C-alpha positions in Angstrom: 118.1 214.0 104.3 117.6 211.2 106.8 116.1 207.8 106.2 112.6 206.9 107.0 111.8 204.0 109.3 110.3 200.7 108.2 112.0 197.9 106.3 108.9 197.2 104.2 108.3 200.9 103.3 108.8 201.4 99.6 109.3 205.1 100.4 112.4 204.5 102.4 115.8 202.9 101.8 117.1 202.4 105.3 120.6 201.7 106.5 123.0 202.5 109.3 125.5 205.1 108.4 129.2 204.3 108.7 130.2 207.8 107.8 131.2 210.2 110.5 132.5 213.7 109.8 135.6 214.7 111.7 139.2 214.7 110.6 138.5 213.1 107.2 140.5 214.4 104.2 138.4 217.0 102.4 137.7 216.4 98.7 136.0 219.3 96.9 134.2 219.2 93.5 133.4 222.5 92.0 130.2 222.4 89.9 128.2 224.8 87.7 125.0 224.6 85.6 125.8 222.6 82.5 128.6 220.5 84.1 129.4 217.0 82.7 128.0 214.4 85.1 130.0 211.1 84.3 133.4 212.3 85.5 131.9 213.8 88.6 130.1 210.6 89.4 133.3 208.5 89.0 135.2 210.8 91.4 132.5 210.5 94.0 132.4 206.7 93.6 136.1 206.3 94.0 136.3 208.2 97.4 133.0 206.6 98.7 134.3 203.1 97.8 137.7 203.9 99.5 135.7 204.8 102.6 133.8 201.5 102.5 136.9 199.4 101.8 139.5 200.9 104.2 139.6 200.4 107.9 138.3 203.4 109.8 140.5 204.6 112.7 139.6 203.9 116.3 137.3 206.9 116.4 135.2 205.5 113.6 136.1 208.4 111.2 136.4 207.7 107.5 139.3 208.8 105.2 137.4 211.1 102.8 134.6 213.7 103.0 133.4 214.8 99.6 131.8 218.3 99.2 129.9 219.2 96.0 130.1 223.0 95.6 128.7 225.7 93.4 128.7 229.5 93.4 125.4 230.0 95.2 124.6 226.4 96.4 121.3 224.6 96.0 120.1 222.6 93.0 122.1 222.9 89.8 121.7 221.0 86.5 124.2 218.9 84.7 124.5 219.0 80.9 122.1 216.0 80.7 119.5 217.9 82.8 120.1 215.8 85.9 120.0 217.9 89.0 122.5 217.8 91.9 122.3 219.4 95.3 125.3 221.5 96.2 126.7 223.7 99.0 127.6 227.3 98.3 131.3 228.0 98.0 131.0 230.5 100.9 128.8 228.3 103.1 131.4 226.0 104.6 131.9 226.6 108.3 135.5 225.7 108.3 138.7 226.6 106.3 138.7 225.3 102.8 141.6 223.1 103.2 141.2 220.7 100.3 143.2 217.5 100.1 142.1 217.6 96.5 139.9 220.0 94.6 138.4 219.0 91.2 136.7 221.5 88.9 134.1 219.9 86.7 134.1 220.0 82.9 131.2 220.6 80.6 129.7 223.1 78.3 128.5 225.2 81.2 132.1 226.2 81.9 131.9 228.7 79.0 129.5 230.7 81.2 130.7 229.8 84.7 134.2 231.2 84.1 132.5 234.7 84.1 131.0 234.1 87.6 133.1 236.3 89.9 132.0 234.3 93.0 133.6 231.1 91.6 136.7 232.9 90.4 137.3 234.8 93.7 136.7 231.6 95.7 139.2 229.6 93.5 141.9 232.2 94.1 141.2 232.1 97.8 141.2 228.3 98.3 144.0 227.4 95.9 146.9 228.2 98.2 145.6 225.8 100.9 144.7 222.9 98.5 147.2 220.1 98.2 146.0 219.3 94.6 143.8 221.1 92.1 142.7 219.4 88.9 140.4 221.0 86.3 138.5 218.5 84.0 138.4 219.5 80.3 136.5 222.8 80.0 136.9 223.4 83.7 140.3 224.8 82.9 138.5 227.9 81.7 137.8 228.7 85.3 141.5 228.2 86.3 142.6 230.5 83.5 140.0 233.2 84.5 141.4 233.0 88.1 144.9 233.4 86.9 145.8 229.8 87.7 147.7 227.9 84.9 149.2 224.4 84.7 152.9 224.5 85.3 155.5 222.3 83.6 155.5 219.9 86.6 151.8 219.3 86.4 151.1 221.4 89.4 148.7 224.3 88.8 150.5 227.5 89.7 149.1 230.9 90.8 149.6 233.9 88.6 149.1 237.5 89.8 151.8 237.1 92.5 149.9 234.8 94.9 152.0 232.3 96.8 151.3 228.6 97.2 151.3 227.5 100.8 151.7 224.0 102.2 152.4 220.7 100.3 151.6 220.2 96.7 151.6 217.1 94.5 152.5 217.2 90.8 149.8 215.6 88.6 149.7 214.6 85.0 146.9 216.7 83.4 146.6 214.0 80.7 145.2 211.6 83.2 141.5 211.1 83.6 139.8 212.3 86.8 139.1 208.6 87.7 142.9 207.9 87.4 143.8 210.9 89.5 141.3 210.0 92.2 142.7 206.4 92.2 146.2 207.7 92.5 145.2 209.8 95.5 143.7 206.8 97.2 146.8 204.7 96.4 149.1 207.4 97.9 146.9 207.8 101.0 145.7 204.3 101.8 147.8 201.9 99.7 147.9 200.0 96.4 145.7 197.2 97.6 142.8 199.4 98.5 143.3 201.4 95.2 143.1 198.2 93.2 139.9 197.1 94.9 138.4 200.6 94.4 139.3 200.4 90.7 137.4 197.2 90.4 134.4 198.7 92.2 134.5 201.8 90.0 134.3 199.7 86.8 130.9 198.9 85.5 129.2 196.6 88.1 128.6 193.0 87.2 125.5 191.2 88.4 125.5 188.5 91.0 125.0 185.4 88.7 123.6 183.4 91.6 120.8 185.9 92.3 118.0 186.1 89.8 115.6 187.8 92.1 117.4 191.1 92.9 117.9 192.9 89.6 115.7 192.1 86.7 116.5 192.9 83.1 116.4 196.7 82.5 114.6 198.2 79.6 116.7 198.5 76.3 117.0 202.3 76.8 117.4 203.6 80.3 117.1 207.3 80.6 120.0 209.4 81.8 118.0 210.5 84.8 117.4 207.0 86.0 121.0 206.0 85.2 122.2 208.9 87.3 120.0 207.9 90.3 121.3 204.3 90.0 124.9 205.5 90.0 124.2 207.8 92.9 122.8 204.9 94.9 125.8 202.8 94.0 128.2 205.6 95.2 126.2 206.1 98.4 125.3 202.5 99.3 127.1 202.7 102.6 125.1 205.7 103.8 121.5 206.5 104.5 119.6 206.7 101.2 116.0 207.8 100.9 113.6 207.7 98.0 113.2 211.4 98.3 117.0 212.0 97.8 117.2 209.5 94.9 114.2 211.1 93.2 115.9 214.6 93.5 119.0 213.2 91.7 116.6 212.2 88.9 114.8 215.5 89.1 111.4 213.7 89.5 108.6 213.5 92.0 108.9 210.4 94.3 105.8 208.8 92.7 107.1 209.3 89.2 110.6 208.2 90.1 109.3 205.0 91.7 107.3 204.2 88.5 110.0 205.1 86.1 112.8 203.3 87.9 110.7 200.1 88.1 109.7 200.3 84.4 113.3 201.1 83.2 115.5 199.1 85.5 113.1 196.2 86.1 113.3 196.4 89.9 112.3 198.9 92.6 114.9 201.3 93.9 114.9 199.4 97.2 115.7 196.2 95.5 118.4 197.8 93.4 120.0 199.3 96.5 119.8 195.9 98.2 121.7 194.5 95.2 124.4 197.1 95.5 124.9 196.4 99.2 125.0 192.7 98.7 127.5 193.1 95.9 129.7 195.3 98.2 129.4 192.5 100.9 130.5 189.9 98.4 133.5 191.8 97.4 134.6 192.3 101.0 134.0 188.7 101.8 136.1 187.7 98.8 139.0 190.1 99.4 139.3 190.6 103.2 139.2 188.7 106.5 137.0 191.3 108.1 134.3 189.8 110.5 130.9 189.4 108.9 129.3 191.8 111.4 131.8 194.5 110.4 131.2 193.9 106.7 127.5 194.2 107.2 127.8 197.6 109.0 130.3 198.9 106.5 128.0 198.0 103.6 124.9 199.6 105.1 123.2 196.4 106.0 123.3 196.9 109.8 124.2 193.6 111.4 125.8 190.2 110.6 122.5 188.5 111.4 120.6 190.5 108.8 123.3 190.0 106.2 123.2 186.2 106.8 119.4 186.3 106.4 119.7 188.2 103.1 122.4 185.8 101.8 120.2 182.7 102.6 117.3 184.4 100.8 119.0 185.7 97.7 122.1 183.6 97.4 121.1 180.3 99.0 124.2 180.3 101.2 125.7 182.0 104.3 128.3 184.8 104.3 130.9 182.4 105.8 130.2 179.7 103.3 130.4 182.2 100.5 133.8 183.5 101.8 135.2 179.9 102.1 134.0 179.1 98.5 135.5 182.3 97.0 138.8 182.2 99.0 139.2 178.4 98.5 139.0 177.7 102.3 137.8 174.6 104.0 135.3 174.4 106.8 137.1 173.8 110.1 136.8 170.1 111.2 
């Protein structure tokens, strides 16, 4: 769903997209009604953060493309009644060559493993997937498909099917977050993985900015928390109120009212905080030009980023970087 124009529009959260589909490594996440949301959200955030932090190649393509998949596609519900939009497992227009395939956990797996569409699809895509990891109850689907963890950590095919292409041994005792970070480390490097790990941890507020995020209500609903996490994971991409409201399974009007009441700020201001926070991290940890940081964080241009820094942080991006990196102004 595309953004709507108008910076002052409360019904639109605009940005310039830095994500281009092409030869990006394909990450799949298999979902079903009743899946557990937190692990899935952490996986998405790791790969989206890696896209934001790593240098795209000369064609402007990113490292990872994440697909959320279910048996029939469309809207499915997590165990906490938060709805997620998915593609059908048979709807992809290209070969299911997964760099990594995660199978969600959750109570819904006790029903999903009887769904022949998912089981047949898993048997089909497994041989071409470099890594397959089932989260908790998600292993029921692997067992139903005749796929069981081997001693090396690799999930092997039973019923005589052969594994084609490269495979990576994984420790099934690791959390999905740890596995996703290990993938990033192997693909892009330890420095990027370390920065992504910091991003994936609970976000800390910008202490110098009292105007962006107010104090949330003592009890924030799971639906609003999910929409906030989704905005954090997708801050570099076009984000509309309509899409954020769908994550919370609410009408746009109800979502705007609930988000402001529970989080203390509007969704637009929350997204702005997320993007400024991304910018601060890149200014602290890289030597990327300010204009490139602005585009990578969904802010559009260095000029707009400088305007936002002066308004909300009472400084400029360059001065912030010098302060954080211990640099001195050139004489």
